[in-house]
C-alpha positions in Angstrom: 87.5 72.0 111.6 90.9 72.1 113.3 93.5 74.0 111.4 97.0 72.5 111.0 99.4 75.5 110.8 102.2 73.3 109.5 100.0 72.1 106.6 99.1 75.7 105.8 102.8 76.5 105.4 103.4 73.4 103.3 100.5 74.3 101.0 101.8 77.9 100.6 105.3 76.7 99.6 104.0 74.1 97.2 101.7 76.7 95.5 104.4 79.4 95.5 102.0 81.6 97.4 102.4 85.3 97.8 103.6 86.6 101.2 104.8 89.7 102.9 108.3 89.9 104.4 108.7 92.3 107.4 112.3 93.3 108.0 113.1 94.9 111.4 115.1 98.2 111.0 115.8 100.8 113.7 112.9 99.7 115.9 110.5 99.7 112.9 109.8 97.5 109.9 110.3 97.6 106.2 107.7 95.6 104.3 108.2 93.8 101.0 105.9 91.7 98.9 107.4 88.3 98.2 106.5 84.7 97.4 107.5 81.3 98.4 109.9 79.7 95.8 110.8 76.3 97.1 111.1 74.1 100.3 114.3 72.1 100.7 114.1 69.8 103.7 113.9 72.1 106.8 114.6 75.2 104.8 112.5 77.6 102.7 113.5 79.9 99.8 111.5 83.1 99.3 111.9 85.8 96.6 113.9 88.8 98.0 114.2 92.5 97.2 117.1 94.0 95.3 116.9 97.4 97.0 117.4 96.3 100.6 120.6 94.3 100.4 122.5 96.1 103.1 119.7 95.5 105.6 119.4 91.8 104.5 123.1 91.3 105.0 122.9 92.9 108.4 120.1 90.7 109.5 122.0 87.6 108.3 125.0 88.7 110.4 122.9 89.4 113.5 120.6 86.3 113.2 117.6 88.5 114.1 114.3 86.9 113.0 112.2 88.4 110.3 108.4 88.0 110.0 106.6 86.3 107.1 102.8 86.6 106.7 101.0 84.5 104.1 97.7 83.0 103.1 96.7 79.4 102.6 93.2 79.3 101.2 90.9 81.6 103.2 93.2 81.7 106.2 96.1 83.9 107.1 99.2 82.8 109.1 102.4 84.3 110.3 105.8 83.0 111.4 109.3 84.3 112.3 112.7 82.9 111.3 116.2 84.3 110.7 117.5 84.7 107.2 120.4 82.3 106.6 121.6 83.2 103.1 121.1 85.8 100.3 121.4 84.5 96.7 121.5 87.2 94.0 121.4 84.7 91.2 118.7 82.2 92.2 117.3 80.1 89.4 113.5 79.6 89.5 111.7 77.5 87.0 109.3 80.3 85.8 112.0 83.0 85.7 113.8 83.9 82.4 116.6 85.5 84.4 118.0 84.8 87.8 116.3 86.4 90.7 117.3 87.4 94.2 116.2 85.0 96.9 116.6 84.5 100.7 117.0 81.2 102.5 115.3 80.7 105.9 114.9 77.9 108.3 111.4 76.4 108.3 110.0 77.9 111.5 109.5 76.0 114.7 105.9 77.2 114.8 103.3 78.8 112.5 100.5 80.9 114.0 97.1 81.0 112.2 95.5 84.4 112.7 92.3 84.2 114.7 89.0 85.0 113.1 87.2 87.8 114.9 84.0 87.0 116.8 80.9 87.5 114.6 79.0 89.9 116.9 80.4 93.4 117.0 79.1 96.7 118.4 79.5 100.0 116.5 81.4 102.7 118.4 80.4 106.3 118.5 82.4 109.4 119.7 80.0 109.8 122.7 80.9 106.3 123.9 84.4 107.7 124.9 86.1 104.5 123.7 89.7 105.0 122.6 92.3 102.8 121.0 96.0 103.4 120.4 98.2 101.1 118.2 102.0 100.6 118.0 103.9 98.4 115.6 106.1 96.0 117.5 108.4 93.1 116.5 107.8 89.5 117.2 110.0 89.4 120.4 108.6 92.5 122.0 106.6 92.3 125.2 103.3 94.2 124.7 103.6 95.5 128.3 106.9 97.4 127.6 106.8 101.1 126.8 106.7 101.3 123.0 108.7 103.5 120.6 106.6 106.7 119.9 107.8 106.5 116.3 106.0 103.2 115.9 102.5 104.5 116.9 99.9 104.4 114.2 97.2 107.1 114.7 93.7 105.7 114.4 90.1 105.9 115.6 88.0 103.0 116.9 85.0 102.1 114.7 83.6 98.8 116.1 84.4 96.3 118.8 83.9 92.6 119.5 85.5 90.1 121.9 87.7 88.9 119.1 89.0 92.2 117.8 88.4 95.9 116.9 87.8 97.7 113.7 89.7 100.9 113.2 89.8 103.9 110.7 92.9 105.8 109.5 92.9 109.3 108.0 96.0 108.4 106.0 97.3 105.1 104.6 99.0 103.4 107.5 102.3 101.6 107.5 100.7 98.2 108.2 100.5 94.9 106.4 98.3 92.0 107.0 99.6 90.0 110.0 101.6 92.9 111.5 102.0 92.4 115.2 100.7 95.3 117.3 100.5 96.6 120.8 96.9 97.6 121.4 95.9 100.0 124.2 92.1 100.2 124.9 90.5 102.7 127.2 86.9 103.5 128.0 85.7 106.2 130.4 87.2 105.8 133.9 88.0 102.1 133.5 91.6 100.8 133.7 93.2 100.8 130.3 93.7 97.4 128.8 96.8 96.3 126.8 96.7 93.3 124.4 98.6 91.9 121.5 96.9 92.3 118.1 97.4 91.4 114.5 96.5 93.7 111.7 94.1 92.5 108.9 94.1 93.7 105.3 94.0 97.5 105.0 91.2 98.7 102.7 90.7 102.1 101.1 87.2 103.6 101.5 87.1 105.8 98.4 83.9 107.8 99.3 85.4 109.0 102.6 89.0 108.8 101.5 89.9 106.9 104.7 91.5 103.5 105.3 90.1 100.7 107.5 91.2 97.4 108.9 90.4 94.9 111.6 92.7 94.2 114.5 92.5 90.6 115.8 93.2 90.1 119.5 95.7 87.3 120.2 96.3 84.7 122.8 93.3 85.6 125.0 93.0 82.1 126.4 96.7 81.4 126.8 97.2 82.9 130.3 95.4 84.0 133.4 96.0 87.6 132.4 94.6 87.0 129.0 91.4 85.3 130.4 90.9 88.2 132.8 91.2 90.6 129.8 88.6 88.6 127.9 86.2 88.7 130.8 86.6 92.5 131.1 86.3 92.9 127.3 83.1 90.8 127.3 81.6 93.1 129.9 82.7 96.2 127.9 81.1 94.9 124.7 77.9 94.0 126.6 77.7 97.4 128.2 78.2 99.1 124.8 75.6 96.8 123.3 73.1 97.8 126.0 73.8 101.5 125.6 73.4 101.2 121.8 70.0 99.5 122.3 68.9 102.2 124.7 69.8 104.9 122.2 67.9 103.1 119.4 64.8 102.8 121.6 65.0 106.5 122.5 65.2 107.5 118.8 62.2 105.2 118.0 60.0 106.7 120.8 
């Protein structure tokens, strides 16, 4: 069934759905849980945060877009829009006292996050497959050299043509929908760079590690993206064949 991103946003506003507000600051992001409060024409009110007022005022002055990630039913979507106004005494119907809220333009576009391809191959250290991640803002070009401070150390766990599963030794500074620069390398092959979106970070208590899935974005949108998808498909197939060979050897 075809997904209507605009309808996803409308549903989220009407249901006062929870969301995550990512505020750009010094090349990084500050993340805050929020919720939709009300839609007024082509504008949207969201609950704000009392402890980041200087940054909010700075973003209002600069007009720099912020990122909002939200869910509508089982699907997750993301959009960017500048903050127009900060109201420290907003009246919401379920609030006993005024709350702080921000007013944003309804975005020109809403991007549903892609579902990852069903089939995936588990990655082992002997495969020599490596992944590096950097947090980037919505306007950044993934091909540009990233800020070292924005790198999120991780280890690859599994791979498909739709995304990659990763493991973190410590809780990462990531939220669902976070835009990422993803660098994939395997053996002597040319490294591949692609845009990704972080899934929900989960804590694995037995191993005391954190895991998430990174969804690759816009693979069919350009010639470069289609070439990447072709190479990625070959990589996944090669790893699948190698995994099958190892399984046969263990069973012999």
